N, C-alpha and C positions, 0 to 999 in steps of 0.2 A: 552466183547467181545461176549462170550460163551451165554449169556441172549438176545443179540442183535440176534445170529443165529438161537435160540430156536424159537425166538418170528417171525422169518422171514419165516421159515420154517411150523410154526402154520398157520399163516395168508396166505400162500401162497397154505394150503391145503384146505383153507376154500373159497379161494378167486376164485385161478383159477387153470388150469391146466399146463400151462405151467409154468417154474423154475422162479423162482427169478433171476432179471437181474444181469449180469456183470455190475461192475461199468465204466464209462467211456468209453462207447463203441467206439466213435470217436478217441480214443488213440492207438485203437488196428488195427491189419490186417486186413482188412475190402473188399469185393466186394459190390457196390452199385446196389440195384436190382431194381433202381427207372426206370421211364421211362412209356411208354404207356404200359399199361397192357389190354389183351382182356377182354370183361366185358357181363354178362347175368343179365338183369333183371328179378327178378322173384318175381312178386306181389304176385301170390299165394302160395310161398313156397312149389314149388314143386322141387327144385334143388336137396334135398338129396335123395326122392323118384327116382328122375331118375338117381342119383349117377353121374350128371355132373362132381364130382371131380373126377372122373375115366377119362375122356375125351376121350371115347370110338370112334372110327370109323369105321365104315362098313368095312365088309372084306369078306361078302360073300354075294351074290347075293342076300337072304331074310333078311340082316340085315339092321336097319336103327334105327337111335335116333334122337330123337325129341329135338334136342338142337345141338348146336356148337360154341366152341368159335371161330372158325374162320370166317372171315367176317362180322362180326358184330359189337357191339359199342365196341369202347378203351377208355380208360380212365387215365389221367394221374396220375401216382403215385410219390410223394407224392400228395394230393389234395383231396376235397370233391368232389362229383357226383352231387351236387344240382347247381353248379354254371359253369358245363362242358356241361351240355344237357338242352335247355328250358324245355321239357317234365320232368326233373328231379327236377326241383327247388323246388317243395313243397314236395318231393318224400319222404315217411318213409317207410322201407321195406327192402327185403333182394336182395341184388346186390352179385354175383357171380365173383370174379375175378381168371384172371388167365394167367401165363407168364412162359414161359421156360427160362432156364438158364443152363450154362455148369458151371461143377464143376471140381477140382483135387483134391479129398481126396489124405491126403498124412500120410503114417503112423506114429504114435505118434503124429496128429495133431488130435484136437478137431474142430466140423464145428457146430457152433451158427447161427441161424436164428433170427435176432434181429428186432423187429416192436419198431416204436419211439411211433405210437399210430394207434389205427384204432377206429374209430367210429361206434357203441359203443360197439356190443357184436361181435365176430368174431369165426368163425371155421377152423383152418387152415390143409390143407393138402398138402400131399408132395408124388407126384408119386403114386395118388391113395389111399393112405392111411391116415385116422385123426391123425395128430400127435399132435393138441393140441387146447385150447379152452382159450377164454380171455373174461373178462367183463370189462369195462370202456375204454371211450373215451379218455382219454388225459394223461395215462401214458404207460411206456413203457415194454414190454414182450419178454420174447426169451423162445427158443425151441433147446434142444441140437439136432440135426439131423446127428451125426457121425455114427451111425449104420443105417439110413435111405438113406442119399443122396449116390449117385454112381455116377461113374465117366461119363463124358461126360454130356449128354443132359438130364436135368431134368424138372418135372412139377409142379408147384406150383398154387395151388389154395386156395384162401382165401374167405370165405363166411362170408360177412358182413350184419349187419342189426342194423338199427337207429331206432327202432319205440321205441315209450315212450310207458314206462309201471310205474304203478304205485310202483313196488320194484327196479326200478332203481334209480343211482343217477348221475344228477339229474332226477327229477320222472315226473310225467306226463306235468307240465307246467312249462314253466321259459323262462326268458323273453331276449332271444337270439336265432340265427338262429341255427334250429338242423341240423348240416352238418352232412351226412354220408360220409363213405369210409375211403381210409385207407391215411390217413391225414399228415403222415409224415414217414422220412424215412424208407426202407428196407433194411436191409444189410447181408450180411451173413461174418461172423467174423470167421476166423482161430485164433486156440491159443494151446499152448501146452497141452498135455494130462492133465497136472497138472498146471492151471494158477492161477494168482490173480486174484481172483471173486471179492473180495472187500475190500476196504480200506477208514477208515475213518481219516483223519490228518488233525489238527484243535488245534487254540488255547485255552488254558485251559481258562474257561467262566471267572475266574475271578484273572488271573494271564496274566500278558504280558510278561512271561522270559520263561513257558514252552508250549510245545509243544505235544499234547496227540497222539499217533499214534496208532490203530487200524489195521490190516492186517488178510487177510482170504484168502489160497488157496481153490481151487474148491473140493482137497478132503482131508477128516479127516484124516490127514497122519503124523504121530512126525517123525521130524527131518529133515524139510525141512529149509534150510538158506533162509532168508527174511533179505532183507535190505530196508531203507530210506534211500536217499540223498537227502539232500538241498542244492548244492554247493556253491551259493551266501552266503549261512552263513557257510559253512564251518562246516557244519556237517551231519556226518552219523550215523546211529540207524542199529545195527544188533541183530538178533533173530533167535533161533531155535523154529520149530513151535510145539506145543504141540499135544494131541491125536485128537484134532477138526482139524489140520491144519490151529491154529491160532497163532499169535503173538501179544501183546500187551506192551506196554512203553512208555517213555516219552523223552522228546528231549530238553534240557536246552539250553535257547539262550540267546545272548546278542546283541543288538543294533539292534535289529528285527524294521524294518518298517512296521508298521500296516497298512493295507489297511482303507481307509476311503473314504467318497463320494468325497472332492475334492483331495485325493491323492489314485488312485485305484493301488496300489503296489501290483504285483503277483510274485511268487517267482516260478521258476523250480523246479519241484520234480521229482525223480526216484524211482520207485518202481521195487525191483529186487525180483521176487522168484522163487525159480528153475531154469528153464530152462524160464520162460517170466519174461518180462521186458517193464514196461508202463513207459510213460512220462507225464505229468502233470502239468498246472499252477495252484497254489494255493495259494490265497490272505489269511491273518491272522489278526484277528481285535477282538474284545472284544464287545459285546452288551449286555448292562443291563438295570435292573429300578432300580430308586433310587427314592422313594417318585411316585411323579407325573411326574418325567422325564425319558426321554427315554439317555442313555448315549451311546454313540458309543468310545471306547478307552478311556472311562472315562470323557468324554465332554457330555455336553448335547447338544442334536440336535432337531431341530424342523424339523419334516418331512414333507417337501415340495413333496406332491406326489400328480399322478394323476392315473388312471385307464383305461385299456383297453381292449377290447376282443379282441381273436386271429383273426383278420378279416380284410382285406384288402379291403375298401371300397369302392373303387373305381373299383376293380375287382369283387364285389361281392361274395367274397370265404374266404376260410380258407386261414390264414399267414400259410407256410409253408415252406419258404425257409429262407436263410442266406440274403438275400437282404429283405424279407420280415422284417425280425428284426431290419434292418436298416432304413427301411422306418419307423414305428413305433416307435423305440428308439428316432431318430433324432428328431421327431415332438414332443417327449416328453419332451426332452434335451433343445430345444429350449424355451419351456415354463419355464424353469427355477428349474426344479425337481431335487430332491436327491433322490427320490424314486418310487417305481410304486407297486401301489397294480395288481396284474395278476389276474384278474378276470374273472371269478370265478370258474376256474381252473388251473390244471397245465399247465403251456406253455411250447412252444418248447424249446429246448435243447440251438436252437441257438440265441433263445433271452435273455435266462438266461446266457449263457456266454459273450455276447456281453455287457449286461447290468454292469455285474461284471468289463470287461475292460474300460467301460465306468465310473465306478464310481458311481452306481445307486443302493440304495439299495432297497431289493425285499423284497414283503407281497405276499408269493404262499400259496394257499388254494383250496381246494376240493370241489367240488361242490355240497355241503348240505347247497341246496337254499329251504327255502320255501317246503312246499306239502312231506316232507321224510316221510318215514312210522316208525317214532321211535319205536314203537311197535316189529316190526319184527327185530328176531335175526340177519336172514340171511340180512337184509338189515343192519344191524349193522357192520357185518363183511365185506360187500363190503365195507363200508365205511373205514375199519379198513385195508384192503388190499390198497385202494388207496390212504390211507394216508402214506403208507408202501413203495408204489412203489415211491411217490412223494419224501419223504424223504431220501429214499434210492438213489435216481437220482443226487441228489441236494445237499446232505449233506456236499459234500466238497466245494460248490460253497460259499465263503463269504460273498459275497452279498446278498444273502438270510438271512434276518435278523429277517422274521416272518413267523410262519406256524399258517395258518388261518384253523381254524375246521369246522365254519359254517356261515353263512349269512341270517339274519332274519328270524329267527327260535323263536316259541313261547314256552312258560314258559308251563313246565309240568313233570312231576316224568319221564315219559319214556326218553322224549327230554334231561333230567338233565343227567341220567343214559348213555344215546346214547353218548352224547359229551365228559362226563366224562371220559368214555373207551375210546373215540379217543384221549384225552388230556395225559391218560396213555399208549395208544401204542406211540404216538408220543414221549414221554419222556424214554420210553425203546428202542428207539433208538438214540434221540439226546436230549440232555438238553442245550444244548449251545445257543437256538435260543429261541425268545419270543413267547409266544404262546396267538394267538389275535382272536375274533370274531368280526362280526359286528351285529348290533341289530338295529331294526327300534321299536323300544318301547319306547321311550321318548314321555311324555305328559307334558302338561301345568296344574300345579296345582293352580289352582285359588285363593284356599284359601292361599296357601304361595306367590305365584306370582312369583314362578319360574318354570321352567322345570326341571322334576324328570324322573327318569327310576326305575323301580321296577322288578329286576330280579336278584334272588340271584347269578346264577349260573356266573355272574360274579367276584364271590372270587377266582374262579379256573384259570382265565386268568392272564397273565402278562400286557395285555395292554389292551384297551376296544375301540373298533369301534362304531360310532353311525353314522345311515345312517338315516338323516333327510332333509325332501324337504320344509322346510319354505317356503312360497311364491309360492307353485306349489300344492301339494298335501293338505298342511296344512295352512289356511290362519295366519296372524298373529294376536295372542292374545293380543299382546301390540309392541309398536314399536321396533325397532330393538335395540336402544341403552339402552331400558329398559327389553330386554328378557334377564334375569339372570337364569342361572344354576347350578344346583346343583345333579351331575349326576356321580357316585362312585368318590367321591370327593379324596380318598385316591390312586388314580391310575393314570397313563396317559391315556388320553384320545383321541383318531382322529376321528374327523370328517370324515368317510371314506366315506360317499357318501352326495352330495347336490347337487341342482339346479334345471333346467327345461327345456323344450324345445322349440326351436325356430328354424325355416325355413330360412336358409343363406339368405340375401338379402330382408328379409322382414322385411317392416317399419312399426310401429303402436305405438299404448299407449305405454308409461315405467310402466302406471297403471292398464292394464288391461290383464290378465290373458290370454285370449280366444285371444289374438292377437297374439300370436305364433312367435312373433317377437322378432327380436335381438334387440330390445331396453328395451322390457320387460325382457326378459334373463339377461339382462347387470344391471338393476335396480335390479332385483332378487339379482346377485352376490354381489353387492354391500351392500346391505340388510344384507346378511348372515354373509360376511365377518364384518359387523359393529357387528353383534350380536356375535360373535366368540369373540370378545376382552372381552366379558363378560363370558366366560368360563376359571377360575380360573386353571385348570389343563388340559387345551388344549396343547397337545405336537405334534399335525400335521392337516393337512388338505390335504383331497381327494376330489375335484368336481369329480362326475358321470356327463360327463366321457369325454376321449380326443376324440373321433370319433363318430359321428352319427353313428349307426349300426342298421344291420337286425334284424326285431323282430316280429314274426305272432300276438303280443300281441298289434299291434298297426295300428288302423282301420281307423283313421280320413284318408278321402280318397284326400283331398289336402295338407294337413300340414305333414302328416308322411307317407301314401303309404307305408306302410309294413317296417317304419323306426322307431327307436327312436332315436329322432331329440336332446337328449340333450347334443348332443356333443359341446365340445369348438371349433371343426372342424368338417365341414360339411363331407356328403358323397363323394366329389368331392375335397377335400382337401382345401378348403377354411376357413380363420379362421374367426369366429363369434366376434363381440364385446367383449364378456366376456371372449373370449383368452386373451385377451391385459390386462383386469381387474386384470386375474388371472396372467400374466406373471409381471405386475408392481408389485402384492403384492408380489410374490416370490423375485423378486428382492430385495425388501424392506428388506424383513425377512434374506435373504441370507446376504445383506449388514448387517444389526444388529448382525448376529451369528459372522460376521468377526470383527465388531466394538462394542461390548458387551455394553459398557461406552455410546453410543450416544443414547441408547435408555432411 
């Protein structure tokens, strides 16, 4: 536990000025600061020079200021600005958010300002004073405002900038919409002066009968009594904090019902530390690799997967609420999945928690997606910080089975060192999950007559993901039934992306790529699934993608119109022909897993 805490502090100092977040924000005493915020569009970045964060008002006859939060644009929080005003559809730059809120500071209590996510960079001001900054559009951060908050009215300002830059993660070009704004919940959390800051309660990786427990209090203070209770197991663990304010131990259990995709069992868990009490639902499962198989609770699992972006296509905006999570996960569940790849960034905690209750395994990743400056040490440390924040938020979510460190990167010494650093970072916090990356490097070897991939970095991973768009970006060198694979044969392989674009309702030749038709997309899916029968180490399949999604990459004026049309479901929620092909494939795979002798 000491190693984890030291690492978090190092990454915090390198990555952000806000402190590492307390775990389980939604299990605390909080006040939501969501709703309509006043906003100022700052196209030329003049707000800092004008000190708009002070929200000054004219007091004398000669006073005037060339800005005002009052009477202007108002934006919903959480939400992106691109979908809330036609003028902001393509906007990349700075927007200032401001709002008043009332507070009642209490002696012996601390006030924590918590942001679920702000895209992409932000500076935070409270009552005219800068209190924090953060970079990274998909992970939470917090600020202890105990000494800054005042009784009664307070004014909170957030300067948000989503401008793409070479040293950002993701970088200058990426194939999804660059939504800007305060895109997740904002909360004012009240906690005791010394509170339960962090905990990691999980089943030991290779043992179904031992639960490992680590708890950290917010202050490095010895002698504090800490307990962890699991009433349904009739178990209680107690310990006294060391000089770092931490405890570690184990709970031996019998008759534990392990969480699994078909049986998502969760237990009520209570963590008490000093005067603080946090309640939580936690599931316990083992996930491992054995040869080319992925095992959950010791049983081989074929990962019936799908990906989606954190976007509601019908609304043309970021998914940001519980209802949004229900919509996305319900459509995925209807397809018959047991896993979702949350591409290409950590998604909303609502989605993660609901997936856990629905019994869906998750592959979560940070947006190290092409174009990253692997030579730059500062960029590497940003990635370190993002991975740390992602793992810290969701390490108690047993649905998360995979931590993804990269997508579609090219081999180089700098790339390898960068990604090795990320894996070391992840494993310094969590060794109970599988580490994975997705590659687009598979090529057809004409001499051998097989598909191969040359990337030595795969040795560092537990599971290999491969993105391969046969029949779309790549013509078939042989017929699908003769497309034999020899890719990382000693490791589990997941086809993490495949597919092609189709405009819903468009008919055309099953043989013509440029028809953009449902008919060609359906043929493409049939061919790819036939090819996958020739991959001996295939451990899962994840088509790209569940929904059509917005992307400035896509220029075709009639078939795309700013949308990537690879979805199995259209931007209006209509299921394409390929959706039914995948549903039938997954239903067959599920039936075979329940009756393996029938295969």
